[in-house]
N, C-alpha and C positions, 0 to 999 in steps of 0.2 A: 610712863606718865599718861593718864587718861586725857584724850583730847576732846574738846567740846564737839558734840554732834550737831554741827551747824548745817550740815548738808543732809537732807532727807534721802533715804534709800528707797528704791523701788523694790517690789516683792521679787521680781524676776529680771535682774539687770542683764538682759541678753539682747543687746541691740543688733547683734549679727543675725538674729532670726528674722529681722525685718530688712536686712540687706538683700537686694536682688543680685544676681550674678554679675550684671553689668556694673553695678556699683563696687562690688568686691574686686573686680579686675583692677581698679584704680586705687585701692586702699594700700597705704604703707603700713605694714603690720609689725615689722621689726626695725627699730631705729638704732642708729649709732649715736646720733645727736638729737636728743629730745627737744631741743630748742628750734629745730628746723621743721616747724609745723605751724599752721595758722591758728588764730583764735585762742591763743594761750592767755590764761589769766594767772596772775601771780598773787592774787589776793583771795581770801576765803569768801565765796559767795554766800549770801544770807538765805536766799529763797530758791535754791535749786536742788534737784534730786539727781542722783546718779542714774544715768541710762545704761552705761556699759563701759568696759575697758576696751579702748579702740586700738591700742598698740602696747607693746612692751619695748623697753629699751635697755641697752647696756652702754653707758656713756664712754665713748672711746677716748676721751681726754682725761679720764680718771687714772691715777690719783692727783695729777697736776691740777685738775679742776674737778669739782664735784657738782652733781646735778642738784638743782633747787627742788624743794618739796613744799607745795602750798600748805600741806597739813601741819608740818613742823616748822615752817617758815625759816628753813635753814638750808645751807649748801653742805650736805654730808652724804649724798647717795651716789652709788655707782649704777645700781639697777633700780628699775621702777616701771611704772606703767602710766599711760595717759588716760585719765577718766574723762568721759564725755558727759556733760550735764544737760538737764532739760533746757537750760538757757542757750544751748548750742556752744557754750564755751568749753575749752579743754583745759584741764589742769594736770600738772605733773605731780605724781605722788611717788615717794619712795616706796619700795615694795613692802617693807614692814609697816610703815605708817599707814599706807593704804589698806593693808590687811587688817590692822587694828581698828581703823576708822570705819571701813565699809563692810568688814566681815568677809571680805573676798581675799583669799590667800593668793600669794604670787603663783603658786603651783596651779591653782584653778584658772587664774587669768592666762597663764602661759599655755595651759591645755586648750582653752578656747581659741587663743591666737593661733596655735599650731593647727587646729582643725580648720580655721579659716585659711591659713597659709597653704595647707594641703589642697583645699578646693581651688584657691587662687592659682596654684601651680597647674592644676589640671585644665582650668579655663584658658590660661595663657598658652598651654601646649596645643589645645584645640585651635586657638586663634593663629598660632604660628603655622600649623598644618594648613589651615585655610588660606593663608597668605601665599603658600607655595604649591597649592593644589594643582594648578595648571601644569607645572613641571612634572608632577607625578602622573599626569594623564598619559604620558608616553610609555608607561609600563607595558602596554599591549604590544608595542613594537619590540620591547625586550623579550617578551614571551615568545614571539614568533622567531626571533633570532636564536634563542636557546633551544626551542623545539627542533630547529634545523640542525644545530651542531650536536645535540644529544642523540638525535636519531642517527646521524652520521657516525657517531662514536659507536653506537650499538652495531651498526653495519660493519664497522672495521673488524670486529671479532670474527666475521665470516672468513677472514683470510687465514684462519687456522693457526698453524704453528708460528708463522711470522707474528701474528697479532699477540700470541701468548708470550713470546720472547720479548717483544717490544713493550708490552704491558708490564712484564716483570721488571724490565730495565727502568721503566718510568716509576714503578711503585717502590722498588727497593734500592735503586742505584742512581736516583736523580736524573735519569735519562741516559746514563753512560751505557754504551754497548761494550760488553767485556767478553774475553775468552780466557781460558785457563791454559797457560803455557808451562811446559816442563822446564825445570831448572837445568842448566848445562851440567855435564858430568863433573866438571871441576868445581862445582859449587860446594861451599862449606857443608860438611855433613850435618851440623846442627841446624843450618838453614833448611836443608832438605827435609830433615825430620819435622821441624816446626811447620813447614808449608806443605807437607805430604808430597814432596817432590816437585811442586809446581807453584805458580803464582798467578793471580788474576791481573790481566792487562786490559786497559781501555783501548779499544780500537776504533771507536766512533761515538757519536752522541746524537740523540734524538732532539730535534728542535720542537719546542712546544709540548714537552712531555707532561707538563702540569695539567693539560687538557684531559689526558687519558685518566687521571686519577681523581679528578674533581667530582664533587657531588653534583646531582642534577638540580638545577636552579628553577626549572619551570614550575614545580609545585610551590616553591617559595614566592616566586613572582606573582602567581595567581593569588596567593594570600595577601600580597601587598595591596592589590586592588580591593579585595574584600575588606581588609583592615582599615584602609583609608575611608571607605564609605561608612563603615561602622563608627569610626572615631568622629568623623565629621557630623554624623547624626547627633552627636552630643551637643553640637552648637545650636541645634534646633530644639527648643523647649528644655534647655538644661536645668531649669528650675525644678523640673519633675524628676530629675535623675539624682541618684545618690553619688557622693564623691567616690565611693568604692566602685561603682559601675563605670564611672568615667575613667578611673585609674585602670580598671581591667581592660577597657578598650584601648587606652593609650599603650599599655604594655604589649598588647597583642600586635599593635601597629609597629612598635619599636622592635619587637622580635622579628617581624617580617622584613625589616630593612637591614638587618644585620648581615654583613658580608657582601653587600652589593658592590663595593669597591673590588673585592676579590672576584666577584662574578665577571666584572668587566675585564679583569686581567685574564681570566680563563678564556673568555672569548678571543682575546688577542693571541693567547697561546694556540687556540684552534686555528687561527689564521696562519700562524707559523707552521703548524703541524701539517695541514693539508696543502702541501706543495710538492711538485715533482722532485725538487732537490732533496727534500727530506726523505721521500720514499726511495730515491736513488741510493741514499746512504743506508737505508734499511736493507734493500736488496743486496747491496755490496757486502754488507755485514753477513747476511745469511749465506750467500753463495761463496764468498772468499774464505770464510772461517768455519763453514759447516755448522752453523749455529742451530740448524734444524735438519731433520732428515729430508724434508721437501726442499726443492729449489724454486726460486721465483724469478720472474722476468718483468721488466717495466718497459712497455712499448706504447708510444703514442699517448702517454699520460694514463695508461691503464696498467695496473699491477695484477698478476695472476701467477698461479703455480705453473711451472714448465709443462707439467703433464695435464693441466686442466684447461678448460675452455672459458669458464665464467671468470670474470675479473671485476675490478673496482676502479672507477675513475678517481684519481687521487687529487687532482687539482680542483678544489671546491671554493667558489666565491663565498666568503664569510661576510654577512651583512655588518655594516657599521652600527654602533650603538650611539644613540643620542645621549650624551653625557650630562645633559641638563638635569637628569634625575639625580645624579650623584651630587650636583651642586644643591639641589633641593634638599637632599639628606643633610648636607653640611649646614644649610640655612636653618633647617629644623633643629639641629642639634646644638647650634651655637649658644654660648652661655648668655643668660639673661643679663 
């Protein structure tokens, strides 16, 4: 049925082009209840023109209840959009009725709303980061802490054969220190054949082995600082920035904060690793089980080969991390 064209159309009904970013932050773009908005009119205006489609809706009470449409004057719609008129009034239009009357399809209206929703999302993410910016300022203290433990890990490899065996245990055996023991002569012949005459036995365990195999976090932490500054710059003069550029900056920041919880766990593993007790276990393993050709000694907190003079102090104070940054990450990520 052809409906009377009582509402004039504008040539370019794109009200969003006149929205500034501050206004867009507060727009409700996708509704479940179209009745929950101000300035609704339920009668056909005589002298108004369409400015834009301000939101789309999918009525969550459908089919028990159906949304009213001003154009067809009936309750029979599940999906529709809210038209804003030059009078400032809003009117609910079923998607098909609105498309027939205004010449604006549901797909076109939805596309415009999606574009606005994308930009609104980026704006809100910038706002959220700005709200917890002070907690991210402590990233510099994290960088110093990880520089220290990563430099120390590189130095650990100077212990030669011990370092190689311990690193192998950390990498392949979850920190277990193992030896290969021959099966007793009375062992079952099939068992001896399958195990090549012996079996691997755990005789000790490294504490904090995760520290040895972890990635280096200092480059990532440096990126956190740079990415924060870049993303926050989107808050200044955002009107001049495309949504794509804002999205690119946000994604760079979010990549930079991936795994910071794991980083904190690695630092705690380093604290457990650099202890006299842990190195005593390593030295006992090497010397008692002949795990390497070299022999080691631990004296006054310094480990060295028996035949060598240079050694390494094993008791290292590991700095504490300010965990406010992890809370800031959780605050940033929390659902809207």
